[in-house]
All heavy atoms as a GROMACS GRO file, in nm:
protein
  588
    1MET      N    1   3.204  -1.424   0.973
    1MET     CA    2   3.109  -1.469   0.874
    1MET      C    3   3.072  -1.349   0.787
    1MET      O    4   3.046  -1.240   0.836
    1MET     CB    5   2.983  -1.525   0.940
    1MET     CG    6   2.879  -1.560   0.837
    1MET     SD    7   2.714  -1.595   0.901
    1MET     CE    8   2.738  -1.756   0.967
    2LYS      N    9   3.068  -1.372   0.658
    2LYS     CA   10   3.025  -1.269   0.563
    2LYS      C   11   2.881  -1.297   0.524
    2LYS      O   12   2.841  -1.414   0.508
    2LYS     CB   13   3.114  -1.271   0.439
    2LYS     CG   14   3.258  -1.235   0.468
    2LYS     CD   15   3.340  -1.232   0.342
    2LYS     CE   16   3.382  -1.373   0.307
    2LYS     NZ   17   3.469  -1.381   0.190
    3ILE      N   18   2.803  -1.191   0.510
    3ILE     CA   19   2.664  -1.206   0.468
    3ILE      C   20   2.632  -1.106   0.358
    3ILE      O   21   2.695  -1.002   0.345
    3ILE     CB   22   2.564  -1.191   0.584
    3ILE    CG1   23   2.574  -1.053   0.647
    3ILE    CG2   24   2.582  -1.301   0.686
    3ILE    CD1   25   2.462  -1.025   0.745
    4SER      N   26   2.532  -1.142   0.282
    4SER     CA   27   2.472  -1.054   0.183
    4SER      C   28   2.322  -1.071   0.202
    4SER      O   29   2.278  -1.144   0.290
    4SER     CB   30   2.515  -1.095   0.042
    4SER     OG   31   2.466  -1.002  -0.053
    5GLY      N   32   2.242  -1.004   0.121
    5GLY     CA   33   2.100  -1.024   0.139
    5GLY      C   34   2.015  -0.932   0.056
    5GLY      O   35   2.064  -0.864  -0.034
    6ALA      N   36   1.888  -0.930   0.089
    6ALA     CA   37   1.789  -0.850   0.018
    6ALA      C   38   1.710  -0.768   0.118
    6ALA      O   39   1.689  -0.810   0.232
    6ALA     CB   40   1.694  -0.942  -0.060
    7THR      N   41   1.667  -0.651   0.074
    7THR     CA   42   1.588  -0.560   0.156
    7THR      C   43   1.466  -0.513   0.080
    7THR      O   44   1.478  -0.475  -0.036
    7THR     CB   45   1.672  -0.438   0.197
    7THR    OG1   46   1.787  -0.481   0.269
    7THR    CG2   47   1.593  -0.342   0.283
    8VAL      N   48   1.350  -0.517   0.144
    8VAL     CA   49   1.228  -0.458   0.088
    8VAL      C   50   1.203  -0.331   0.168
    8VAL      O   51   1.200  -0.335   0.292
    8VAL     CB   52   1.108  -0.554   0.101
    8VAL    CG1   53   0.982  -0.490   0.044
    8VAL    CG2   54   1.136  -0.687   0.032
    9HIS      N   55   1.189  -0.220   0.099
    9HIS     CA   56   1.173  -0.092   0.168
    9HIS      C   57   1.074  -0.003   0.095
    9HIS      O   58   1.044  -0.025  -0.023
    9HIS     CB   59   1.308  -0.021   0.182
    9HIS     CG   60   1.376   0.007   0.052
    9HIS    ND1   61   1.351   0.118  -0.024
    9HIS    CD2   62   1.467  -0.066  -0.017
    9HIS    CE1   63   1.424   0.114  -0.134
    9HIS    NE2   64   1.495   0.003  -0.132
   10PHE      N   65   1.022   0.097   0.166
   10PHE     CA   66   0.939   0.198   0.102
   10PHE      C   67   1.026   0.276   0.005
   10PHE      O   68   1.146   0.296   0.030
   10PHE     CB   69   0.882   0.295   0.206
   10PHE     CG   70   0.767   0.239   0.285
   10PHE    CD1   71   0.788   0.185   0.411
   10PHE    CD2   72   0.638   0.240   0.235
   10PHE    CE1   73   0.683   0.134   0.486
   10PHE    CE2   74   0.532   0.190   0.308
   10PHE     CZ   75   0.554   0.136   0.433
   11VAL      N   76   0.967   0.320  -0.105
   11VAL     CA   77   1.042   0.394  -0.206
   11VAL      C   78   1.039   0.543  -0.173
   11VAL      O   79   0.933   0.600  -0.144
   11VAL     CB   80   0.983   0.370  -0.346
   11VAL    CG1   81   1.054   0.455  -0.450
   11VAL    CG2   82   0.993   0.223  -0.382
   12ILE      N   83   1.156   0.604  -0.176
   12ILE     CA   84   1.170   0.748  -0.160
   12ILE      C   85   1.260   0.797  -0.275
   12ILE      O   86   1.315   0.715  -0.348
   12ILE     CB   87   1.229   0.786  -0.022
   12ILE    CG1   88   1.370   0.730  -0.004
   12ILE    CG2   89   1.137   0.738   0.090
   12ILE    CD1   90   1.441   0.780   0.121
   13PRO      N   91   1.276   0.928  -0.293
   13PRO     CA   92   1.356   0.977  -0.406
   13PRO      C   93   1.500   0.923  -0.410
   13PRO      O   94   1.554   0.899  -0.518
   13PRO     CB   95   1.356   1.129  -0.388
   13PRO     CG   96   1.228   1.156  -0.315
   13PRO     CD   97   1.211   1.039  -0.222
   14GLU      N   98   1.564   0.901  -0.294
   14GLU     CA   99   1.700   0.849  -0.294
   14GLU      C  100   1.697   0.699  -0.323
   14GLU      O  101   1.612   0.627  -0.274
   14GLU     CB  102   1.768   0.874  -0.158
   14GLU     CG  103   1.792   1.020  -0.128
   14GLU     CD  104   1.669   1.090  -0.073
   14GLU    OE1  105   1.576   1.023  -0.022
   14GLU    OE2  106   1.662   1.213  -0.083
   15THR      N  107   1.794   0.651  -0.397
   15THR     CA  108   1.802   0.510  -0.434
   15THR      C  109   1.835   0.424  -0.311
   15THR      O  110   1.928   0.454  -0.238
   15THR     CB  111   1.910   0.488  -0.541
   15THR    OG1  112   1.877   0.570  -0.654
   15THR    CG2  113   1.917   0.343  -0.584
   16ASP      N  114   1.757   0.316  -0.292
   16ASP     CA  115   1.778   0.220  -0.184
   16ASP      C  116   1.792   0.285  -0.047
   16ASP      O  117   1.875   0.246   0.034
   16ASP     CB  118   1.902   0.134  -0.212
   16ASP     CG  119   1.879   0.036  -0.326
   16ASP    OD1  120   1.763   0.002  -0.353
   16ASP    OD2  121   1.978  -0.005  -0.387
   17ALA      N  122   1.708   0.383  -0.019
   17ALA     CA  123   1.722   0.456   0.106
   17ALA      C  124   1.593   0.465   0.187
   17ALA      O  125   1.593   0.528   0.291
   17ALA     CB  126   1.774   0.597   0.078
   18GLY      N  127   1.485   0.405   0.142
   18GLY     CA  128   1.358   0.419   0.212
   18GLY      C  129   1.352   0.336   0.339
   18GLY      O  130   1.433   0.246   0.362
   19PRO      N  131   1.251   0.364   0.422
   19PRO     CA  132   1.232   0.288   0.546
   19PRO      C  133   1.215   0.138   0.516
   19PRO      O  134   1.141   0.099   0.426
   19PRO     CB  135   1.104   0.346   0.605
   19PRO     CG  136   1.098   0.485   0.550
   19PRO     CD  137   1.155   0.474   0.411
   20ILE      N  138   1.284   0.056   0.590
   20ILE     CA  139   1.290  -0.088   0.566
   20ILE      C  140   1.164  -0.157   0.617
   20ILE      O  141   1.122  -0.138   0.731
   20ILE     CB  142   1.414  -0.149   0.632
   20ILE    CG1  143   1.540  -0.093   0.564
   20ILE    CG2  144   1.412  -0.301   0.626
   20ILE    CD1  145   1.668  -0.127   0.636
   21LEU      N  146   1.105  -0.242   0.531
   21LEU     CA  147   0.992  -0.326   0.569
   21LEU      C  148   1.038  -0.463   0.614
   21LEU      O  149   0.987  -0.519   0.710
   21LEU     CB  150   0.896  -0.344   0.451
   21LEU     CG  151   0.814  -0.223   0.412
   21LEU    CD1  152   0.753  -0.241   0.275
   21LEU    CD2  153   0.707  -0.199   0.515
   22MET      N  154   1.136  -0.519   0.543
   22MET     CA  155   1.180  -0.655   0.574
   22MET      C  156   1.316  -0.680   0.509
   22MET      O  157   1.345  -0.624   0.404
   22MET     CB  158   1.077  -0.754   0.519
   22MET     CG  159   1.095  -0.896   0.563
   22MET     SD  160   0.951  -0.999   0.518
   22MET     CE  161   0.826  -0.934   0.629
   23GLN      N  162   1.396  -0.765   0.574
   23GLN     CA  163   1.526  -0.803   0.520
   23GLN      C  164   1.546  -0.954   0.532
   23GLN      O  165   1.488  -1.016   0.620
   23GLN     CB  166   1.640  -0.734   0.594
   23GLN     CG  167   1.644  -0.584   0.573
   23GLN     CD  168   1.758  -0.519   0.647
   23GLN    OE1  169   1.771  -0.536   0.768
   23GLN    NE2  170   1.840  -0.444   0.575
   24GLY      N  171   1.628  -1.007   0.444
   24GLY     CA  172   1.667  -1.148   0.452
   24GLY      C  173   1.815  -1.159   0.423
   24GLY      O  174   1.868  -1.087   0.339
   25ALA      N  175   1.883  -1.248   0.493
   25ALA     CA  176   2.028  -1.262   0.481
   25ALA      C  177   2.066  -1.395   0.418
   25ALA      O  178   1.994  -1.494   0.430
   25ALA     CB  179   2.093  -1.249   0.618
   26VAL      N  180   2.184  -1.394   0.354
   26VAL     CA  181   2.242  -1.512   0.293
   26VAL      C  182   2.389  -1.517   0.334
   26VAL      O  183   2.459  -1.416   0.321
   26VAL     CB  184   2.232  -1.505   0.138
   26VAL    CG1  185   2.306  -1.620   0.073
   26VAL    CG2  186   2.088  -1.503   0.093
   27ALA      N  187   2.434  -1.631   0.384
   27ALA     CA  188   2.576  -1.645   0.417
   27ALA      C  189   2.658  -1.648   0.288
   27ALA      O  190   2.618  -1.710   0.189
   27ALA     CB  191   2.598  -1.774   0.496
   28VAL      N  192   2.772  -1.581   0.291
   28VAL     CA  193   2.862  -1.578   0.176
   28VAL      C  194   2.976  -1.676   0.203
   28VAL      O  195   3.047  -1.663   0.303
   28VAL     CB  196   2.918  -1.436   0.153
   28VAL    CG1  197   3.015  -1.437   0.036
   28VAL    CG2  198   2.806  -1.336   0.131
   29SER      N  199   2.992  -1.770   0.113
   29SER     CA  200   3.097  -1.870   0.125
   29SER      C  201   3.221  -1.823   0.048
   29SER      O  202   3.211  -1.749  -0.049
   29SER     CB  203   3.047  -2.002   0.064
   29SER     OG  204   3.154  -2.091   0.040
   30ASP      N  205   3.336  -1.870   0.090
   30ASP     CA  206   3.460  -1.840   0.017
   30ASP      C  207   3.456  -1.899  -0.124
   30ASP      O  208   3.531  -1.856  -0.211
   30ASP     CB  209   3.581  -1.896   0.092
   30ASP     CG  210   3.609  -1.821   0.220
   30ASP    OD1  211   3.569  -1.702   0.230
   30ASP    OD2  212   3.671  -1.880   0.311
   31HIS      N  213   3.368  -1.996  -0.146
   31HIS     CA  214   3.359  -2.062  -0.276
   31HIS      C  215   3.253  -2.000  -0.366
   31HIS      O  216   3.234  -2.045  -0.479
   31HIS     CB  217   3.329  -2.211  -0.257
   31HIS     CG  218   3.428  -2.279  -0.169
   31HIS    ND1  219   3.560  -2.299  -0.204
   31HIS    CD2  220   3.417  -2.328  -0.043
   31HIS    CE1  221   3.624  -2.358  -0.106
   31HIS    NE2  222   3.539  -2.378  -0.006
   32ASP      N  223   3.183  -1.898  -0.318
   32ASP     CA  224   3.078  -1.834  -0.397
   32ASP      C  225   3.137  -1.757  -0.515
   32ASP      O  226   3.239  -1.689  -0.502
   32ASP     CB  227   2.998  -1.733  -0.312
   32ASP     CG  228   2.884  -1.798  -0.238
   32ASP    OD1  229   2.821  -1.890  -0.294
   32ASP    OD2  230   2.859  -1.758  -0.124
   33ALA      N  231   3.070  -1.767  -0.626
   33ALA     CA  232   3.096  -1.679  -0.741
   33ALA      C  233   2.984  -1.574  -0.738
   33ALA      O  234   2.880  -1.595  -0.676
   33ALA     CB  235   3.092  -1.759  -0.870
   34ALA      N  236   3.005  -1.464  -0.804
   34ALA     CA  237   2.905  -1.356  -0.803
   34ALA      C  238   2.769  -1.406  -0.850
   34ALA      O  239   2.666  -1.372  -0.791
   34ALA     CB  240   2.953  -1.240  -0.889
   35ASP      N  241   2.766  -1.488  -0.954
   35ASP     CA  242   2.637  -1.534  -1.008
   35ASP      C  243   2.567  -1.632  -0.914
   35ASP      O  244   2.445  -1.627  -0.899
   35ASP     CB  245   2.652  -1.591  -1.148
   35ASP     CG  246   2.749  -1.709  -1.158
   35ASP    OD1  247   2.835  -1.724  -1.068
   35ASP    OD2  248   2.739  -1.785  -1.255
   36THR      N  249   2.640  -1.720  -0.847
   36THR     CA  250   2.574  -1.815  -0.757
   36THR      C  251   2.523  -1.744  -0.631
   36THR      O  252   2.415  -1.777  -0.581
   36THR     CB  253   2.667  -1.932  -0.717
   36THR    OG1  254   2.785  -1.879  -0.656
   36THR    CG2  255   2.705  -2.014  -0.838
   37LEU      N  256   2.599  -1.647  -0.583
   37LEU     CA  257   2.552  -1.568  -0.469
   37LEU      C  258   2.429  -1.487  -0.507
   37LEU      O  259   2.331  -1.482  -0.433
   37LEU     CB  260   2.663  -1.476  -0.418
   37LEU     CG  261   2.626  -1.385  -0.301
   37LEU    CD1  262   2.581  -1.467  -0.180
   37LEU    CD2  263   2.743  -1.296  -0.265
   38ALA      N  264   2.432  -1.427  -0.625
   38ALA     CA  265   2.317  -1.349  -0.672
   38ALA      C  266   2.191  -1.436  -0.683
   38ALA      O  267   2.081  -1.390  -0.650
   38ALA     CB  268   2.348  -1.284  -0.807
   39GLU      N  269   2.205  -1.560  -0.725
   39GLU     CA  270   2.090  -1.651  -0.734
   39GLU      C  271   2.030  -1.676  -0.596
   39GLU      O  272   1.908  -1.676  -0.579
   39GLU     CB  273   2.132  -1.785  -0.795
   39GLU     CG  274   2.159  -1.779  -0.944
   39GLU     CD  275   2.213  -1.911  -0.998
   39GLU    OE1  276   2.204  -2.015  -0.928
   39GLU    OE2  277   2.266  -1.910  -1.111
   40ARG      N  278   2.115  -1.697  -0.495
   40ARG     CA  279   2.064  -1.723  -0.359
   40ARG      C  280   2.000  -1.598  -0.299
   40ARG      O  281   1.898  -1.607  -0.230
   40ARG     CB  282   2.177  -1.775  -0.269
   40ARG     CG  283   2.222  -1.916  -0.310
   40ARG     CD  284   2.296  -1.994  -0.204
   40ARG     NE  285   2.374  -1.921  -0.108
   40ARG     CZ  286   2.501  -1.882  -0.125
   40ARG    NH1  287   2.564  -1.910  -0.237
   40ARG    NH2  288   2.565  -1.818  -0.029
   41VAL      N  289   2.058  -1.482  -0.326
   41VAL     CA  290   1.998  -1.357  -0.278
   41VAL      C  291   1.862  -1.337  -0.345
   41VAL      O  292   1.765  -1.296  -0.280
   41VAL     CB  293   2.092  -1.237  -0.303
   41VAL    CG1  294   2.021  -1.106  -0.277
   41VAL    CG2  295   2.216  -1.249  -0.216
   42LEU      N  296   1.852  -1.366  -0.473
   42LEU     CA  297   1.724  -1.352  -0.544
   42LEU      C  298   1.618  -1.445  -0.486
   42LEU      O  299   1.501  -1.407  -0.474
   42LEU     CB  300   1.743  -1.378  -0.693
   42LEU     CG  301   1.623  -1.352  -0.782
   42LEU    CD1  302   1.578  -1.206  -0.774
   42LEU    CD2  303   1.655  -1.390  -0.927
   43GLU      N  304   1.657  -1.566  -0.446
   43GLU     CA  305   1.562  -1.657  -0.381
   43GLU      C  306   1.507  -1.596  -0.252
   43GLU      O  307   1.386  -1.606  -0.225
   43GLU     CB  308   1.629  -1.791  -0.350
   43GLU     CG  309   1.657  -1.876  -0.472
   43GLU     CD  310   1.738  -2.001  -0.438
   43GLU    OE1  311   1.758  -2.031  -0.318
   43GLU    OE2  312   1.783  -2.067  -0.534
   44VAL      N  313   1.593  -1.533  -0.174
   44VAL     CA  314   1.549  -1.467  -0.051
   44VAL      C  315   1.456  -1.352  -0.085
   44VAL      O  316   1.351  -1.334  -0.022
   44VAL     CB  317   1.670  -1.416   0.031
   44VAL    CG1  318   1.626  -1.325   0.143
   44VAL    CG2  319   1.748  -1.534   0.087
   45GLU      N  320   1.493  -1.274  -0.185
   45GLU     CA  321   1.408  -1.161  -0.226
   45GLU      C  322   1.269  -1.210  -0.268
   45GLU      O  323   1.168  -1.149  -0.231
   45GLU     CB  324   1.474  -1.085  -0.340
   45GLU     CG  325   1.400  -0.960  -0.378
   45GLU     CD  326   1.474  -0.879  -0.483
   45GLU    OE1  327   1.597  -0.875  -0.480
   45GLU    OE2  328   1.405  -0.821  -0.568
   46HIS      N  329   1.263  -1.318  -0.343
   46HIS     CA  330   1.134  -1.373  -0.387
   46HIS      C  331   1.051  -1.422  -0.269
   46HIS      O  332   0.929  -1.427  -0.279
   46HIS     CB  333   1.156  -1.486  -0.487
   46HIS     CG  334   1.198  -1.437  -0.622
   46HIS    ND1  335   1.233  -1.522  -0.723
   46HIS    CD2  336   1.211  -1.311  -0.671
   46HIS    CE1  337   1.266  -1.451  -0.830
   46HIS    NE2  338   1.253  -1.323  -0.800
   47ARG      N  339   1.115  -1.459  -0.159
   47ARG     CA  340   1.042  -1.504  -0.040
   47ARG      C  341   0.995  -1.385   0.045
   47ARG      O  342   0.882  -1.384   0.093
   47ARG     CB  343   1.131  -1.597   0.043
   47ARG     CG  344   1.057  -1.670   0.152
   47ARG     CD  345   1.145  -1.772   0.224
   47ARG     NE  346   1.249  -1.707   0.302
   47ARG     CZ  347   1.380  -1.722   0.281
   47ARG    NH1  348   1.424  -1.800   0.186
   47ARG    NH2  349   1.467  -1.658   0.357
   48ILE      N  350   1.080  -1.284   0.063
   48ILE     CA  351   1.044  -1.176   0.154
   48ILE      C  352   0.957  -1.068   0.090
   48ILE      O  353   0.880  -1.002   0.160
   48ILE     CB  354   1.168  -1.112   0.221
   48ILE    CG1  355   1.255  -1.038   0.121
   48ILE    CG2  356   1.245  -1.215   0.301
   48ILE    CD1  357   1.369  -0.957   0.185
   49TYR      N  358   0.966  -1.050  -0.041
   49TYR     CA  359   0.888  -0.944  -0.105
   49TYR      C  360   0.738  -0.965  -0.089
   49TYR      O  361   0.667  -0.875  -0.043
   49TYR     CB  362   0.928  -0.932  -0.252
   49TYR     CG  363   0.871  -0.809  -0.319
   49TYR    CD1  364   0.934  -0.686  -0.306
   49TYR    CD2  365   0.755  -0.815  -0.395
   49TYR    CE1  366   0.882  -0.572  -0.366
   49TYR    CE2  367   0.704  -0.703  -0.455
   49TYR     CZ  368   0.767  -0.582  -0.441
   49TYR     OH  369   0.716  -0.471  -0.500
   50PRO      N  370   0.684  -1.084  -0.123
   50PRO     CA  371   0.540  -1.104  -0.102
   50PRO      C  372   0.500  -1.097   0.045
   50PRO      O  373   0.392  -1.049   0.078
   50PRO     CB  374   0.511  -1.243  -0.160
   50PRO     CG  375   0.635  -1.292  -0.220
   50PRO     CD  376   0.746  -1.198  -0.188
   51GLU      N  377   0.588  -1.142   0.135
   51GLU     CA  378   0.556  -1.135   0.278
   51GLU      C  379   0.550  -0.990   0.324
   51GLU      O  380   0.463  -0.952   0.403
   51GLU     CB  381   0.658  -1.214   0.360
   51GLU     CG  382   0.624  -1.224   0.505
   51GLU     CD  383   0.490  -1.290   0.534
   51GLU    OE1  384   0.450  -1.382   0.461
   51GLU    OE2  385   0.424  -1.248   0.631
   52ALA      N  386   0.640  -0.908   0.275
   52ALA     CA  387   0.638  -0.765   0.310
   52ALA      C  388   0.511  -0.699   0.258
   52ALA      O  389   0.449  -0.617   0.328
   52ALA     CB  390   0.761  -0.694   0.255
   53LEU      N  391   0.468  -0.736   0.138
   53LEU     CA  392   0.343  -0.682   0.084
   53LEU      C  393   0.222  -0.726   0.166
   53LEU      O  394   0.132  -0.646   0.191
   53LEU     CB  395   0.326  -0.723  -0.063
   53LEU     CG  396   0.422  -0.657  -0.161
   53LEU    CD1  397   0.401  -0.713  -0.301
   53LEU    CD2  398   0.407  -0.507  -0.160
   54ARG      N  399   0.222  -0.853   0.209
   54ARG     CA  400   0.112  -0.902   0.294
   54ARG      C  401   0.109  -0.825   0.426
   54ARG      O  402   0.003  -0.787   0.475
   54ARG     CB  403   0.127  -1.051   0.322
   54ARG     CG  404   0.072  -1.140   0.214
   54ARG     CD  405   0.066  -1.285   0.258
   54ARG     NE  406   0.197  -1.348   0.263
   54ARG     CZ  407   0.260  -1.399   0.158
   54ARG    NH1  408   0.203  -1.394   0.039
   54ARG    NH2  409   0.378  -1.454   0.171
   55LEU      N  410   0.225  -0.803   0.484
   55LEU     CA  411   0.234  -0.729   0.610
   55LEU      C  412   0.180  -0.587   0.593
   55LEU      O  413   0.102  -0.538   0.675
   55LEU     CB  414   0.379  -0.726   0.658
   55LEU     CG  415   0.406  -0.673   0.796
   55LEU    CD1  416   0.339  -0.759   0.902
   55LEU    CD2  417   0.557  -0.668   0.821
   56LEU      N  418   0.217  -0.522   0.485
   56LEU     CA  419   0.170  -0.387   0.457
   56LEU      C  420   0.019  -0.385   0.429
   56LEU      O  421  -0.054  -0.305   0.486
   56LEU     CB  422   0.247  -0.329   0.338
   56LEU     CG  423   0.217  -0.186   0.300
   56LEU    CD1  424   0.250  -0.091   0.414
   56LEU    CD2  425   0.295  -0.149   0.176
   57ALA      N  426  -0.028  -0.477   0.345
   57ALA     CA  427  -0.169  -0.481   0.308
   57ALA      C  428  -0.260  -0.514   0.427
   57ALA      O  429  -0.374  -0.468   0.433
   57ALA     CB  430  -0.192  -0.583   0.196
   58SER      N  431  -0.209  -0.591   0.522
   58SER     CA  432  -0.290  -0.631   0.637
   58SER      C  433  -0.288  -0.525   0.748
   58SER      O  434  -0.354  -0.542   0.850
   58SER     CB  435  -0.239  -0.764   0.694
   58SER     OG  436  -0.114  -0.745   0.758
   59GLY      N  437  -0.213  -0.419   0.728
   59GLY     CA  438  -0.203  -0.316   0.830
   59GLY      C  439  -0.101  -0.348   0.938
   59GLY      O  440  -0.095  -0.281   1.041
   60GLY      N  441  -0.019  -0.451   0.915
   60GLY     CA  442   0.080  -0.491   1.014
   60GLY      C  443   0.198  -0.398   1.023
   60GLY      O  444   0.275  -0.404   1.118
   61VAL      N  445   0.213  -0.311   0.924
   61VAL     CA  446   0.321  -0.213   0.926
   61VAL      C  447   0.269  -0.087   0.858
   61VAL      O  448   0.182  -0.093   0.772
   61VAL     CB  449   0.448  -0.267   0.856
   61VAL    CG1  450   0.429  -0.281   0.706
   61VAL    CG2  451   0.569  -0.182   0.885
   62ARG      N  452   0.319   0.027   0.904
   62ARG     CA  453   0.276   0.153   0.845
   62ARG      C  454   0.395   0.247   0.838
   62ARG      O  455   0.493   0.233   0.914
   62ARG     CB  456   0.162   0.214   0.925
   62ARG     CG  457   0.201   0.257   1.064
   62ARG     CD  458   0.080   0.296   1.149
   62ARG     NE  459   0.119   0.337   1.282
   62ARG     CZ  460   0.155   0.256   1.380
   62ARG    NH1  461   0.159   0.126   1.360
   62ARG    NH2  462   0.189   0.303   1.498
   63LEU      N  463   0.386   0.343   0.751
   63LEU     CA  464   0.491   0.444   0.737
   63LEU      C  465   0.459   0.560   0.829
   63LEU      O  466   0.349   0.616   0.824
   63LEU     CB  467   0.497   0.491   0.591
   63LEU     CG  468   0.608   0.589   0.556
   63LEU    CD1  469   0.745   0.528   0.583
   63LEU    CD2  470   0.597   0.629   0.410
   64GLU      N  471   0.553   0.593   0.918
   64GLU     CA  472   0.541   0.709   1.008
   64GLU      C  473   0.662   0.797   0.985
   64GLU      O  474   0.772   0.767   1.034
   64GLU     CB  475   0.538   0.665   1.154
   64GLU     CG  476   0.407   0.605   1.200
   64GLU     CD  477   0.409   0.575   1.349
   64GLU    OE1  478   0.504   0.613   1.420
   64GLU    OE2  479   0.313   0.510   1.394
   65GLY      N  480   0.645   0.903   0.910
   65GLY     CA  481   0.757   0.990   0.877
   65GLY      C  482   0.862   0.914   0.800
   65GLY      O  483   0.834   0.861   0.693
   66ALA      N  484   0.980   0.904   0.854
   66ALA     CA  485   1.091   0.835   0.787
   66ALA      C  486   1.109   0.692   0.837
   66ALA      O  487   1.210   0.629   0.810
   66ALA     CB  488   1.220   0.914   0.808
   67PHE      N  489   1.008   0.638   0.909
   67PHE     CA  490   1.022   0.505   0.968
   67PHE      C  491   0.905   0.415   0.932
   67PHE      O  492   0.791   0.459   0.924
   67PHE     CB  493   1.030   0.516   1.122
   67PHE     CG  494   1.148   0.596   1.168
   67PHE    CD1  495   1.134   0.730   1.199
   67PHE    CD2  496   1.273   0.537   1.178
   67PHE    CE1  497   1.242   0.806   1.240
   67PHE    CE2  498   1.382   0.612   1.220
   67PHE     CZ  499   1.367   0.746   1.251
   68ALA      N  500   0.935   0.286   0.915
   68ALA     CA  501   0.833   0.182   0.901
   68ALA      C  502   0.808   0.128   1.041
   68ALA      O  503   0.901   0.082   1.108
   68ALA     CB  504   0.881   0.072   0.809
   69ARG      N  505   0.685   0.138   1.088
   69ARG     CA  506   0.651   0.093   1.224
   69ARG      C  507   0.564  -0.031   1.217
   69ARG      O  508   0.459  -0.031   1.153
   69ARG     CB  509   0.575   0.203   1.299
   69ARG     CG  510   0.649   0.331   1.314
   69ARG     CD  511   0.752   0.321   1.422
   69ARG     NE  512   0.810   0.453   1.443
   69ARG     CZ  513   0.931   0.472   1.491
   69ARG    NH1  514   1.002   0.370   1.527
   69ARG    NH2  515   0.979   0.593   1.506
   70GLN      N  516   0.608  -0.136   1.288
   70GLN     CA  517   0.529  -0.259   1.294
   70GLN      C  518   0.427  -0.245   1.406
   70GLN      O  519   0.456  -0.197   1.514
   70GLN     CB  520   0.621  -0.376   1.321
   70GLN     CG  521   0.550  -0.509   1.312
   70GLN     CD  522   0.648  -0.624   1.317
   70GLN    OE1  523   0.762  -0.611   1.279
   70GLN    NE2  524   0.601  -0.736   1.367
   71ARG      N  525   0.305  -0.290   1.378
   71ARG     CA  526   0.202  -0.289   1.480
   71ARG      C  527   0.220  -0.408   1.573
   71ARG      O  528   0.257  -0.516   1.529
   71ARG     CB  529   0.064  -0.291   1.415
   71ARG     CG  530   0.040  -0.164   1.336
   71ARG     CD  531  -0.099  -0.164   1.276
   71ARG     NE  532  -0.108  -0.051   1.184
   71ARG     CZ  533  -0.186   0.053   1.204
   71ARG    NH1  534  -0.264   0.060   1.308
   71ARG    NH2  535  -0.188   0.151   1.114
   72PRO      N  536   0.195  -0.391   1.701
   72PRO     CA  537   0.213  -0.501   1.797
   72PRO      C  538   0.132  -0.625   1.756
   72PRO      O  539   0.019  -0.614   1.708
   72PRO     CB  540   0.159  -0.443   1.928
   72PRO     CG  541   0.169  -0.295   1.913
   72PRO     CD  542   0.147  -0.268   1.765
   73GLY      N  543   0.192  -0.742   1.774
   73GLY     CA  544   0.125  -0.867   1.744
   73GLY      C  545   0.116  -0.900   1.598
   73GLY      O  546   0.044  -0.991   1.559
   74ARG      N  547   0.189  -0.830   1.514
   74ARG     CA  548   0.182  -0.852   1.369
   74ARG      C  549   0.317  -0.895   1.312
   74ARG      O  550   0.360  -0.846   1.211
   74ARG     CB  551   0.138  -0.725   1.298
   74ARG     CG  552   0.004  -0.674   1.336
   74ARG     CD  553  -0.104  -0.753   1.263
   74ARG     NE  554  -0.229  -0.680   1.273
   74ARG     CZ  555  -0.312  -0.663   1.173
   74ARG    NH1  556  -0.286  -0.713   1.057
   74ARG    NH2  557  -0.424  -0.598   1.192
   75ALA      N  558   0.384  -0.987   1.378
   75ALA     CA  559   0.516  -1.032   1.330
   75ALA      C  560   0.501  -1.102   1.196
   75ALA      O  561   0.404  -1.175   1.173
   75ALA     CB  562   0.578  -1.127   1.432
   76PRO      N  563   0.594  -1.080   1.106
   76PRO     CA  564   0.589  -1.148   0.975
   76PRO      C  565   0.604  -1.298   0.992
   76PRO      O  566   0.676  -1.345   1.079
   76PRO     CB  567   0.706  -1.088   0.898
   76PRO     CG  568   0.794  -1.026   1.000
   76PRO     CD  569   0.709  -0.994   1.119
   77ALA      N  570   0.537  -1.373   0.906
   77ALA     CA  571   0.541  -1.519   0.912
   77ALA      C  572   0.624  -1.573   0.797
   77ALA      O  573   0.573  -1.627   0.700
   77ALA     CB  574   0.399  -1.575   0.905
   78ILE      N  575   0.754  -1.557   0.806
   78ILE     CA  576   0.844  -1.607   0.700
   78ILE      C  577   0.872  -1.753   0.725
   78ILE      O  578   0.907  -1.793   0.835
   78ILE     CB  579   0.976  -1.526   0.698
   78ILE    CG1  580   0.948  -1.380   0.670
   78ILE    CG2  581   1.071  -1.584   0.595
   78ILE    CD1  582   1.068  -1.292   0.676
   79SER      N  583   0.858  -1.832   0.620
   79SER     CA  584   0.885  -1.976   0.635
   79SER      C  585   1.016  -2.013   0.572
   79SER      O  586   1.074  -1.942   0.497
   79SER     CB  587   0.774  -2.055   0.570
   79SER     OG  588   0.756  -2.015   0.437
   0.00000   0.00000   0.00000
């Protein structure tokens, strides 16, 4: 199975290299075109980005050095 997806991460000087807050995956079909796959990935990004912000704002995750650490009992509620 092939997958693609979206990642929400803390920003650091290197591009797309910060500690990960949340990820979402999308199955890649043999019939996918680049634009249709990109649309599905964007839908996932629109779902996980606000959830990652809620998790961060509520104290459910914090940055410790080079790592994002989730606090116990604060699992993200992705629907």
